N, C-alpha and C positions, 0 to 999 in steps of 0.2 A: 759621484757628485757631478752634476751637470752645470755647465757655465751658461748663464743666460745670454741670449743674443740681443744686443741693443739695436733698436731701429736705426736705420741709416738716415742721413739728412743731406740735402743738397745745399743747405744754408752755409754761407761763408763763416769761417771761424770768427768768434767774437774777439775783439781786441780787449786786452785787460784795461781796466779803468785806472790802474796805477802801474807805472813802469816798474819792471823787475828790479832795476838798480835801487829805486827808492824803497821798494818793499824790503829788500835786503838790508839797507841802511836802517830803516825803522825797526826791523826785527832785531838787528844787532844792538841798537840803542836800548830797546826794551829788555833784551837778555842781560845787558850790562847793568841796567838799573835794578833788575830783579836780583842779580847776583850781589850787587853792592848792598841791597837791603838784607839779604840773607846773611851776609858776612857780619853785618852790624848787630844782628839779633842776639839777645842774651839767651842762655839756656832755658829759662822759664818761658820764653816766648814760644818755643817750639811746641809746647803742650797746650797752648791757648786754643779755645774753641774757635771755629770759623762759622760763617753763615751757612756752610754746607753741613747739614745735620749729621752728626756722628763723626765728622772729620775735624782733626786739629790742624794746626799750622804745618806740622811735620807731614801729615798725610797729603795735604794740598801741595806742599813743595815737592814731595816725591812724585805726585801725579804730574805736576808741571814739568819736572825734569825728565820724566819718562816720555812725555809728549815731545819735548825738544829733541830727545834722543831719537824717537821714532821718525820725526820729520827731518832729521839730519841728512838722510840719504835715501834713495829709492830702495836699495837692498835692505836697509834697516826697517823701512816702512813695510816692505813685503814680508820680512821675517816676523815682525811683531804682529802684523795682521793675520798671517797664517798660523802663528802660535796661538793667538787668541781664539781662533776657531777650533783648534784641536784640544785645548786644555779646558777641563770643566771649571766652571766658575764657582768660587766659594759661596756657601749659602748662609752668610751672615745676615741676620735680620737688620732692618733699618735702625740706625741709631746705636748699633753695637760694634761699629767698626773698630773702635779703640780696644775692644775686647777680642778682636779678630787675630790676625797673625802676630806672632811674637816679634819683638824688635831686638833680637839678640845678635 
């Protein structure tokens, strides 16, 4: 496998539009709100369909939590990204996710 070489630039680094501290506070607030919502959910809510075809609330929550875990640290990000390129993807057809992996 070869690593692509990105073109170099003499441009000055761009300043972020939002300060890092504010981003962290906003993310923390949103994670807390999402966690509070999940805690309040009744068992029947987890199997409710979502706007994502073939995904129920449990699937979406699992995806969200996986993304939070992935972005929690650079080693975690590198680990998940490298694993995703090594492992074959399941071949479930669209709309049949709920028939995909067992939840045991």
